[in-house]
C-alpha positions as CSV (number, residue, x, y, z in Angstrom):
1,M,186.1,84.3,142.1
2,P,181.9,83.1,141.8
3,N,181.2,85.1,144.5
4,L,182.3,88.2,142.6
5,R,180.5,86.5,139.7
6,I,177.2,86.6,141.2
7,S,177.3,89.6,143.5
8,A,178.1,91.0,139.7
9,L,174.7,90.0,138.3
10,F,172.5,90.8,141.1
11,R,174.3,94.5,140.8
12,G,173.5,94.4,136.9
13,S,169.8,93.1,137.7
14,P,167.8,96.5,138.8
15,K,169.5,98.3,135.5
16,K,168.0,96.4,133.1
17,S,164.8,96.3,135.3
18,S,164.5,99.8,134.9
19,K,164.6,99.9,131.1
20,Q,161.9,97.3,130.8
21,T,158.3,98.1,130.2
22,P,156.6,98.9,133.1
23,T,154.4,96.2,134.5
24,A,151.2,95.6,136.8
25,G,152.8,96.4,139.7
26,T,153.9,100.4,138.8
27,A,150.6,100.5,137.0
28,A,149.1,99.8,140.4
29,G,151.3,102.3,141.7
30,N,154.1,100.7,143.3
31,A,157.5,101.9,143.4
32,N,160.2,100.2,140.9
33,T,160.1,96.6,140.7
34,D,163.0,94.5,141.0
35,F,164.1,90.9,140.2
36,F,162.2,89.0,142.4
37,S,158.6,91.0,142.3
38,P,156.1,88.5,142.6
39,V,154.6,89.5,138.6
40,S,154.2,87.2,136.2
41,P,156.6,87.0,132.4
42,S,154.2,87.2,130.6
43,A,152.6,90.3,132.4
44,A,155.7,92.1,131.8
45,R,155.9,91.9,128.5
46,Y,152.2,92.4,128.5
47,P,150.8,94.9,130.7
48,A,147.2,95.2,131.3
49,A,145.9,98.5,130.0
50,E,143.1,99.5,132.1
51,G,139.9,101.3,131.5
52,L,140.3,99.7,128.1
53,P,137.3,97.7,127.0
54,K,138.0,93.6,126.0
55,K,137.1,92.2,123.2
56,G,136.3,88.6,122.2
57,A,136.2,86.0,124.5
58,A,137.5,88.1,127.4
59,A,134.8,90.5,127.0
60,R,132.2,87.3,127.0
61,Y,133.2,86.1,130.6
62,S,135.2,89.2,132.3
63,V,133.3,90.2,135.5
64,S,134.9,93.9,134.7
65,S,133.8,93.8,131.4
66,P,131.5,97.3,130.3
67,T,127.9,96.9,130.3
68,R,125.2,99.0,128.3
69,S,122.7,100.0,130.7
70,Q,120.3,100.7,128.4
71,P,119.3,98.0,125.5
72,R,120.5,100.1,121.6
73,G,116.8,100.8,119.8
74,A,117.4,99.6,116.2
75,W,117.3,103.5,115.0
76,E,120.1,104.9,117.5
77,S,123.3,105.0,116.1
78,K,125.8,102.8,117.2
79,D,128.8,105.5,118.1
80,A,126.1,107.1,120.6
81,T,128.5,107.2,122.9
82,K,130.6,110.1,121.1
83,E,128.1,112.7,120.2
84,A,128.2,115.6,121.8
85,P,128.3,116.1,125.6
86,H,125.4,118.7,125.3
87,R,123.6,115.6,124.4
88,D,121.8,113.6,127.4
89,S,122.2,109.7,126.4
90,N,120.1,109.0,128.9
91,N,117.3,111.3,127.8
92,R,114.2,108.9,126.1
93,R,113.0,111.9,124.3
94,H,116.4,111.8,122.4
95,R,116.4,107.9,122.3
96,L,113.4,107.2,120.7
97,R,113.8,109.3,118.0
98,K,113.1,107.4,114.4
99,P,115.1,108.8,111.4
100,Q,112.6,110.6,109.0
101,V,111.3,108.9,106.2
102,P,111.6,110.0,102.5
103,L,108.6,111.2,100.6
104,A,107.8,108.6,97.8
105,W,107.3,111.5,95.0
106,A,108.2,114.9,95.7
107,S,106.7,116.8,93.5
108,S,104.8,119.5,95.6
109,Q,102.4,119.7,98.7
110,V,100.2,116.4,99.5
111,E,97.2,116.6,97.7
112,R,93.7,116.2,100.2
113,C,90.2,117.0,100.4
114,S,88.5,117.6,103.9
115,R,88.4,113.7,104.6
116,C,92.1,112.3,103.6
117,T,94.8,112.7,101.2
118,K,95.3,111.6,97.4
119,E,97.4,108.6,98.5
120,E,95.3,107.2,100.5
121,M,92.1,107.2,98.5
122,W,94.0,105.5,95.6
123,I,94.2,102.6,98.3
124,A,90.6,102.4,98.5
125,Y,90.7,102.4,95.1
126,D,93.1,99.7,94.5
127,V,90.9,97.5,97.1
128,F,87.7,98.7,94.7
129,R,89.5,97.7,91.7
130,N,90.3,94.4,93.0
131,M,87.2,93.5,93.5
132,D,85.9,95.1,90.5
133,K,87.1,91.8,88.1
134,R,85.0,92.5,85.6
135,R,85.4,96.1,84.5
136,R,82.1,97.2,85.5
137,N,83.1,100.0,87.8
138,K,80.5,98.5,90.0
139,I,81.2,95.4,92.8
140,G,78.2,92.9,92.8
141,R,77.7,90.5,95.7
142,I,79.2,87.8,93.6
143,D,82.0,90.0,92.9
144,F,82.0,90.6,96.5
145,V,82.1,87.4,97.4
146,E,85.4,85.9,94.7
147,A,87.1,88.9,96.2
148,L,86.7,87.0,99.8
149,K,88.7,84.0,98.2
150,D,91.4,85.6,97.1
151,Y,94.7,85.8,99.2
152,P,93.8,89.0,101.6
153,T,96.0,91.7,102.4
154,L,96.3,93.9,105.0
155,E,95.3,97.2,103.5
156,K,92.0,95.0,102.1
157,L,90.8,94.2,105.0
158,K,91.2,97.0,106.6
159,M,89.1,98.5,103.8
160,L,86.8,95.6,103.7
161,K,85.9,96.4,107.4
162,R,86.1,99.9,107.5
163,S,82.9,99.9,104.3
164,Q,80.6,97.3,106.0
165,L,79.9,95.9,102.6
166,E,79.0,92.4,104.2
167,S,76.9,94.6,106.0
168,R,75.2,96.4,102.5
169,F,75.2,93.2,100.7
170,R,72.7,91.9,103.8
171,E,70.6,94.5,103.4
172,S,70.4,95.0,99.1
173,A,71.4,93.1,96.6
174,Q,72.1,96.1,94.5
175,D,75.9,96.6,92.6
176,V,77.8,99.0,95.0
177,S,79.4,102.0,92.6
178,L,82.7,103.6,93.2
179,D,80.4,106.6,94.8
180,E,78.8,104.5,97.3
181,F,81.8,102.9,98.0
182,L,83.7,106.2,98.7
183,Q,80.4,107.1,100.6
184,L,80.6,103.7,102.9
185,L,83.8,104.7,103.8
186,W,84.0,108.3,104.9
187,P,80.4,108.8,105.7
188,S,80.9,112.9,106.3
189,A,81.8,113.4,102.7
190,T,81.0,116.3,100.6
191,D,79.9,116.2,97.0
192,E,83.2,118.4,96.5
193,D,85.2,115.8,98.4
194,I,83.4,112.5,96.2
195,A,84.2,114.6,93.0
196,K,88.0,115.3,94.0
197,M,88.3,111.5,94.7
198,L,86.7,110.3,91.8
199,R,89.3,112.7,89.8
200,W,92.3,111.4,91.8
201,A,90.5,107.5,90.7
202,Q,90.5,108.4,87.2
203,L,94.2,109.0,87.6
204,R,95.0,105.9,89.6
205,E,93.5,104.4,86.4
206,A,95.8,105.1,84.0
207,Q,98.3,104.2,86.0
208,A,96.8,100.7,86.1
209,V,96.6,100.6,82.4
210,L,100.6,101.3,82.0
211,R,101.0,98.0,85.0
212,D,99.1,95.9,83.1
213,D,100.9,92.5,82.4
214,S,99.0,92.8,79.0
215,F,100.2,96.7,78.1
216,R,101.9,97.1,75.0
217,G,102.5,100.9,74.4
218,E,99.8,100.6,71.5
219,T,98.2,103.9,70.3
220,S,95.0,102.7,71.3
221,E,96.5,102.2,75.3
222,L,97.8,105.9,75.3
223,R,94.6,107.1,73.8
224,R,93.0,105.7,76.9
225,V,95.3,107.0,79.1
226,F,95.6,110.4,77.4
227,D,91.6,110.6,78.2
228,L,92.1,109.7,81.7
229,L,94.8,112.6,82.4
230,D,92.4,114.8,80.6
231,E,90.7,116.5,83.3
232,N,88.8,118.8,81.7
233,G,88.0,117.3,78.2
234,D,89.4,120.0,75.3
235,T,91.8,117.1,74.5
236,M,94.5,119.0,75.1
237,L,96.7,117.8,78.4
238,S,98.7,120.2,80.2
239,V,102.1,119.0,82.4
240,N,100.5,119.5,85.1
241,E,98.2,117.0,84.7
242,L,101.0,114.9,83.7
243,Q,102.5,115.3,87.5
244,R,99.2,114.8,89.5
245,A,98.9,111.5,88.1
246,Q,102.7,110.5,89.1
247,I,103.4,109.0,85.6
248,F,106.2,111.4,85.0
249,T,109.0,113.4,87.4
250,Q,110.0,117.0,86.8
251,K,113.0,115.9,85.4
252,E,111.6,113.0,83.0
253,I,109.0,115.6,81.9
254,A,112.1,118.0,81.2
255,T,114.2,116.0,79.6
256,L,111.0,114.0,77.4
257,M,109.2,116.6,76.4
258,F,110.3,120.1,76.6
259,Q,114.4,120.2,75.8
260,D,113.4,121.8,72.4
261,R,110.8,123.9,74.6
262,P,112.7,126.3,76.3
263,D,109.3,128.7,77.1
264,A,107.5,126.0,78.2
265,T,105.5,125.8,82.0
266,I,103.3,123.6,83.7
267,D,100.8,125.2,82.1
268,T,101.8,123.9,78.6
269,K,99.4,122.5,76.7
270,L,99.9,119.2,74.8
271,S,97.7,117.7,72.1
272,F,97.3,113.7,71.8
273,A,100.0,113.3,68.5
274,D,102.9,115.3,70.5
275,F,102.0,112.7,74.0
276,C,102.6,110.1,72.0
277,F,105.5,111.6,69.8
278,Y,107.0,112.4,73.6
279,A,106.4,109.9,75.5
280,Q,105.1,106.4,73.6
281,H,109.3,105.4,73.3
282,H,109.5,105.9,76.9
283,L,106.3,104.3,78.2
284,K,107.2,101.2,76.3
285,A,110.6,100.7,78.1
286,M,109.4,101.7,81.4
287,Y,106.1,99.6,81.6
288,V,106.0,96.5,78.7
289,T,107.3,93.5,80.5
290,A,110.0,91.5,79.1
291,D,107.6,88.6,78.9
292,M,105.3,90.8,76.5
293,Q,108.4,91.7,75.2
294,K,108.9,88.5,73.5
295,V,105.6,87.9,72.5
296,M,105.3,91.2,70.4
297,A,109.2,90.0,68.9
298,Q,107.6,86.7,68.4
299,E,104.3,88.1,66.5
300,Q,106.8,90.3,64.9
301,E,108.5,87.6,63.8
302,K,105.6,85.8,62.5
303,N,104.3,88.9,60.3
304,Q,107.0,89.3,58.8
305,N,107.2,85.9,57.6
306,D,103.5,85.4,56.8
307,E,104.4,88.6,54.4
308,L,107.3,87.1,52.9
309,E,105.1,83.8,52.0
310,R,102.5,86.6,50.4
311,S,104.7,88.2,48.6
312,F,106.2,84.7,46.7
313,R,102.9,83.5,46.3
314,N,101.6,86.8,44.7
315,M,105.0,86.9,42.6
316,F,104.3,82.8,41.2
317,A,100.7,83.3,40.2
318,R,102.0,86.3,37.6
């Protein structure tokens, strides 16, 4: 009787093993595994999936973990292997292709002369203005020495090395004007190029007035900005001049100034009164710093208190 039970147990074991999940032995090409097959119970419950990359510690310490043939660059996509099959992943030109950088100002084509672009000239003008601390539109030897004590920037060092101002002040103690500074940077610039650069300097100076920490948005400051933007001196400002200075974007100009002017074009002229009416509130909101707003609020409160005290005195004096 015991022998029958043992034999029945062994007869049922192959059927149970055939219903189990295929083990590692079957993945290797073996035939049906029986109860005595040399496969661990853990391997039978969790079969090894060949061809799949291991994760975690197993990937770090496994010899068979997949390795990358080429290091991935900072601009290369992580899913580079999922790209179209017609692209060769080993193509060096494709791997080293950097993404396009969006332009900071998308108004129209870039302004330039025969020597430089407007943005390059603005970098040079910023260095010149930083050294011109007395706002004389000139750089003296004292200004140059004091500017060397400031924290140097990369652009400042490039411009000083390129212009050779140190050698210029060794030869002569005369002040260096903006025209001469531009000639030192671009010796082959023509008179037309210098005239265009000086115009660009006026546009940059208008930006500097707005970005100054002491800007309050008063009428006198707006008048200075208006005069700097007025190219031909006709006391009228065109939309094109506003766009060239990059103070307003095309969307801001359309929103602020031409909501009630459906027939306005890029050549539409604005007087100083129109400029103050449309732009003063926006410029205050954009360029007046938080510290200056606190100072202005304190001054306004003090003026109100002084006015109230003055009215009381006049009342009792009667």
